C-alpha positions in Angstrom: 49.1 124.7 -88.3 50.6 121.3 -87.1 53.0 123.3 -84.8 50.1 125.2 -83.3 48.2 122.1 -82.5 51.1 120.4 -81.0 51.0 123.4 -78.5 47.2 122.5 -77.8 46.4 125.4 -80.0 48.1 127.9 -77.2 49.1 130.6 -79.5 50.8 132.3 -76.7 53.0 129.0 -76.0 53.6 128.9 -79.8 54.8 132.4 -80.0 57.1 132.1 -77.1 58.5 128.7 -78.7 59.1 130.6 -82.0 60.9 133.5 -80.0 62.9 131.0 -78.2 64.2 129.5 -81.5 64.7 132.7 -83.4 67.0 133.7 -80.6 68.7 130.1 -79.8 68.9 128.7 -83.3 71.6 131.3 -84.8 73.7 130.7 -81.7 73.5 126.7 -82.2 74.1 127.1 -85.8 77.3 129.1 -85.1 78.7 126.6 -82.5 77.6 123.8 -85.1 79.6 125.4 -87.7 82.5 126.3 -85.5 82.7 122.4 -84.2 82.5 121.4 -87.9 85.5 123.7 -88.8 87.7 122.3 -86.1 86.7 118.7 -87.0 85.2 118.2 -83.5 82.7 115.1 -84.2 81.6 115.0 -80.7 80.6 118.8 -80.2 79.1 118.7 -83.7 76.7 115.7 -82.9 75.9 117.5 -79.7 75.0 120.9 -81.5 73.2 119.0 -84.4 71.2 117.0 -81.9 70.0 120.2 -80.3 69.2 121.9 -83.5 67.1 119.1 -84.6 65.0 119.0 -81.5 64.3 122.6 -81.7 63.4 122.4 -85.2 61.2 119.4 -84.6 59.3 121.1 -81.8 58.3 123.7 -84.4 57.5 121.0 -87.0 60.3 122.4 -89.1 60.8 118.9 -90.7 63.5 119.7 -93.4 65.5 121.6 -91.0 65.1 118.8 -88.5 66.1 116.1 -91.1 69.2 118.4 -92.3 70.4 118.7 -88.6 69.9 114.7 -88.1 72.0 113.8 -91.2 74.6 116.1 -89.7 74.5 114.3 -86.4 74.6 110.9 -88.1 77.5 111.8 -90.3 79.6 113.3 -87.3 78.7 110.3 -85.2 80.2 108.2 -87.9 83.2 110.6 -88.1 82.2 111.4 -91.4 83.3 115.1 -91.1 83.6 115.9 -94.7 80.1 114.7 -95.4 78.6 116.8 -92.1 80.4 119.8 -93.7 78.6 119.5 -97.0 75.4 118.8 -95.2 75.9 121.9 -93.3 75.2 123.8 -96.7 71.7 122.2 -96.7 71.2 123.0 -93.2 72.0 126.6 -93.9 69.6 126.8 -96.7 66.7 125.3 -94.6 67.3 127.5 -91.8 67.2 130.6 -94.1 63.8 129.4 -95.9 62.4 128.8 -92.6 63.2 132.3 -90.9 60.8 134.4 -92.8 58.0 131.8 -91.9 58.7 132.6 -88.3 57.9 136.3 -88.1 
């Protein structure tokens, strides 16, 4: 509801943004996971930031917050913490997907 109102009640735009997210978010999640696995803080920050923005666009607050927490942890070079937070991010993502159909 909040998301659709943010698009000016333009349902076609809302559907386009959802379709983009469904296509792009799994790719970003994969890149984020890979960066975490490699211990690459800079790339982790970049992908977490991107996912945070995409989730915020859809008013997916829990997912956006989880991505932001990873972004902050990686920016502080707390990669173990960022890896732990990835589990939360994955859960939030899995809970969101059915709502986007």
